[in-house]
C-alpha positions in Angstrom: 84.0 46.5 127.6 83.4 46.4 123.6 80.0 48.1 124.1 81.6 50.8 126.3 84.6 51.2 123.4 81.9 51.5 120.7 79.9 54.1 122.8 82.9 56.1 123.3 84.3 55.9 119.6 80.5 57.0 118.5 80.5 60.0 120.8 84.1 61.3 119.6 83.0 60.8 116.1 79.6 62.9 116.7 81.6 65.3 118.3 84.2 65.6 115.5 81.2 65.8 113.2 79.6 68.8 115.1 82.8 70.4 115.1 83.6 70.1 111.1 79.9 71.1 111.0 80.5 74.4 112.7 83.7 74.8 110.8 86.0 75.1 114.1 88.9 73.2 112.2 88.8 75.3 108.9 91.7 77.8 108.1 91.4 80.0 105.1 94.4 82.0 103.6 93.5 85.1 102.3 96.0 87.1 99.8 94.5 90.6 99.6 95.5 93.1 96.8 96.3 95.7 99.5 95.5 97.2 102.8 96.0 100.6 101.7 92.7 101.2 100.0 89.7 101.6 102.2 87.7 99.5 99.9 90.0 96.4 101.0 89.9 97.3 104.9 86.5 97.1 104.2 86.6 93.8 102.6 88.6 92.4 105.2 86.4 93.4 107.8 83.5 91.5 106.1 85.9 88.3 105.7 86.6 88.4 109.6 83.0 89.2 110.9 81.6 86.1 108.7 84.4 84.1 109.4 84.1 84.4 113.0 80.5 83.2 112.7 81.7 80.0 111.1 84.5 79.4 113.4 87.0 79.9 110.6 90.6 80.7 111.2 91.9 83.4 108.6 95.4 83.9 107.6 95.4 87.3 106.1 98.3 88.5 103.9 98.6 91.6 101.7 100.6 91.8 98.5 100.5 95.7 98.4 100.6 95.4 94.4 103.4 93.1 94.2 102.6 89.9 92.1 105.8 88.3 93.1 104.8 88.5 96.9 101.3 87.5 96.3 102.7 84.1 94.5 104.9 83.5 97.4 101.9 84.2 99.6 99.9 81.6 98.1 102.7 79.1 97.8 103.0 79.6 101.7 99.5 78.7 102.1 99.7 75.4 100.1 102.8 74.5 102.2 100.5 75.2 105.6 97.9 73.1 103.9 95.0 75.5 104.6 91.7 74.3 103.6 90.8 77.1 101.1 92.4 80.2 99.7 91.0 83.5 98.6 92.7 85.8 96.4 92.3 89.3 95.4 94.8 89.2 92.4 97.4 92.0 91.7 97.3 90.8 88.0 94.5 88.8 86.9 96.7 86.8 84.2 99.8 86.8 86.5 98.5 85.0 89.6 97.5 82.2 87.5 100.6 79.8 88.5 99.6 80.8 92.1 96.2 79.3 91.4 97.6 76.5 89.9 99.8 75.7 92.8 96.6 75.2 95.0 94.8 73.3 92.3 97.6 70.7 92.3 97.5 70.6 96.3 93.8 70.2 95.9 93.0 73.3 97.9 89.8 75.1 96.5 90.7 78.7 95.4 88.2 81.5 95.4 88.8 85.0 94.2 87.1 88.1 95.5 86.9 91.8 93.7 89.2 90.6 91.0 89.2 87.7 88.9 92.0 85.3 87.9 92.4 84.3 84.5 94.2 80.8 84.5 93.9 77.9 87.1 90.9 76.6 88.6 88.6 79.1 90.7 85.7 77.7 92.6 83.6 80.8 92.5 84.4 84.6 92.0 82.7 87.1 93.9 82.7 90.8 93.0 80.6 93.8 92.3 78.7 93.8 88.9 81.5 95.9 87.6 79.8 96.2 83.9 76.7 97.6 85.3 78.9 99.8 87.5 80.8 101.1 84.8 77.4 101.5 82.8 76.0 103.7 85.6 79.1 105.8 85.4 79.0 106.4 81.6 75.3 107.2 82.0 76.0 109.8 84.7 78.7 111.4 82.5 76.5 111.4 79.3 73.8 113.1 81.0 76.3 115.8 82.8 77.7 116.4 79.7 74.4 116.8 77.8 75.8 113.9 75.3 78.4 116.0 74.0 82.2 116.1 74.9 85.5 114.7 74.8 86.6 112.2 77.4 89.4 110.5 78.9 89.6 107.2 80.7 92.3 106.5 83.6 92.8 102.9 83.3 94.2 99.9 84.9 94.1 97.5 82.5 95.8 94.4 84.3 92.6 93.9 86.4 89.6 92.1 85.2 87.3 93.9 87.3 88.8 97.3 85.8 88.3 95.8 82.2 84.7 95.2 83.0 84.0 98.9 84.3 85.8 100.2 81.4 83.6 98.2 79.0 80.4 99.1 80.9 81.6 102.8 80.6 82.3 102.5 76.8 79.1 100.6 76.2 76.9 103.2 77.8 78.5 106.4 76.3 78.7 104.6 72.9 74.9 105.3 72.6 75.6 109.0 72.3 77.4 110.0 68.9 78.5 113.5 70.6 80.6 111.6 73.3 84.4 110.7 72.2 87.2 108.9 74.2 90.1 111.0 73.2 92.4 109.1 75.9 92.9 105.9 77.6 95.9 106.0 79.8 97.1 103.6 82.7 97.3 105.4 86.0 97.9 101.8 87.8 95.2 102.5 90.2 97.2 104.7 92.4 96.8 108.7 93.0 100.4 109.8 92.4 100.4 107.9 89.0 96.9 109.1 87.9 97.8 112.6 88.7 101.1 112.2 86.3 99.1 110.4 83.5 96.1 112.9 83.9 98.5 115.7 83.7 99.7 114.6 80.4 96.3 114.1 78.9 95.5 117.7 80.0 98.3 119.0 78.3 97.2 117.0 75.0 93.6 117.9 75.0 93.0 121.4 75.9 89.1 120.9 75.1 89.0 117.9 77.6 85.4 117.6 79.0 85.2 114.6 81.2 87.3 112.0 82.9 86.3 108.7 84.0 88.6 107.1 86.9 88.4 103.3 87.4 88.8 103.8 91.2 88.8 106.5 93.7 92.5 106.9 94.0 92.6 107.2 90.2 89.7 109.7 90.5 91.4 111.6 93.3 94.7 111.7 91.4 92.7 113.1 88.2 91.2 115.6 90.4 94.4 116.9 91.7 95.6 117.3 88.3 92.6 119.2 87.0 92.9 121.5 89.8 96.6 122.1 89.5 95.7 122.7 85.7 92.9 124.9 86.8 90.8 123.0 84.6 87.9 122.7 87.0 85.1 122.8 84.4 86.1 119.0 83.6 83.6 116.4 85.0 85.1 113.7 86.8 83.2 110.2 87.7 85.1 107.6 89.9 84.3 104.5 91.3 84.1 103.2 95.1 82.5 106.0 97.0 85.2 106.0 99.7 85.0 108.7 102.3 88.0 110.9 100.6 86.0 110.6 97.4 82.7 111.3 99.0 84.0 114.5 100.7 85.4 115.8 97.5 81.9 115.2 96.1 80.0 117.0 98.7 82.5 120.2 98.5 81.4 120.6 94.9 84.8 119.9 93.2 85.0 118.6 89.8 84.5 115.0 91.0 80.8 114.9 90.8 80.0 111.1 91.2 81.0 107.8 92.2 80.0 104.2 91.5 79.3 102.9 95.1 80.4 99.5 95.9 79.6 97.5 99.0 83.1 95.7 99.9 82.2 94.1 103.3 79.4 92.4 101.4 81.7 91.3 99.1 83.8 89.7 101.8 80.6 88.1 103.8 79.5 86.4 100.6 82.9 85.1 99.9 82.9 83.5 103.3 79.3 82.3 102.8 80.3 80.4 99.3 83.1 78.9 101.0 81.0 77.5 103.7 78.6 76.2 101.1 81.3 74.6 99.4 82.7 72.8 102.6 79.3 71.8 103.3 79.0 69.9 99.7 76.6 72.4 98.2 77.0 73.6 94.4 78.4 76.9 94.4 77.7 79.3 91.5 81.0 80.2 89.4 80.3 84.0 89.5 78.5 86.0 92.2 77.8 89.5 91.3 77.3 92.1 93.9 75.1 95.0 93.5 76.2 98.6 92.8 74.9 102.0 92.7 75.8 105.7 91.7 76.4 108.2 94.6 76.4 111.8 93.9 76.0 115.1 96.3 72.3 114.3 96.6 73.2 110.8 97.7 75.6 111.6 100.5 73.3 114.4 101.6 70.9 111.7 102.4 73.4 109.0 103.2 76.3 110.8 105.1 79.7 108.9 105.2 80.6 107.6 108.7 
């Protein structure tokens, strides 16, 4: 009888271990910045596809740019005792209390696309945004032949954007003939970016270039320059979403975008969590490649 019991217990232990190995018991809470941007839809798809391979359950929420809502979502994950949390912060500093609550509950936190400033994060997975900003700046410098007045339509509450702007400034700083005459906050959305760009255009009749920190920003800036009939201005954006690709291929003032791979960010994020669950050492930061996309690029690589 004893021997039979031991065999049964061993079989159950083996089955549980195999189940754990496949990740069938793992639940991951995801707090997205928004579902309104194509970038985050693609990132979510990458998360879902890779999580399905590992048999992880995802509980996905979206803050829609509301920090308080995102903190509440993280608190709910803590109450549910999820096995890990993924956050795409609304505000890098503001999200810190939510990260800390997960830390206090011994729930590992991972950030994707935007980093958190405060609390302990196991791994941050994002585009190499400094490199991306540098590519944008190099493209702008070449398009303007190294001379001109430039505006940056910013969103300085996100670390990813700060990195982009840093890379952009580093690149154009190598050209003494290029000057940043305005750095304004478009809040990463199209309507606000249109509004602040309109103000910049009124104050700077000789403006030559605009760097938009994402496609909603770049398209808002495009709306403004078209309304003001200032279509000689060169705009460079960031994300390479289909609406921006369409504007670029139609020959509008939006001439190029830094292209990101959000689905890959999602996939790698799940991979890092899987490695962490397996007891492996996980890098604190995982940079994901970026590139530059102009009309020639989209002619060779049409958007789906």
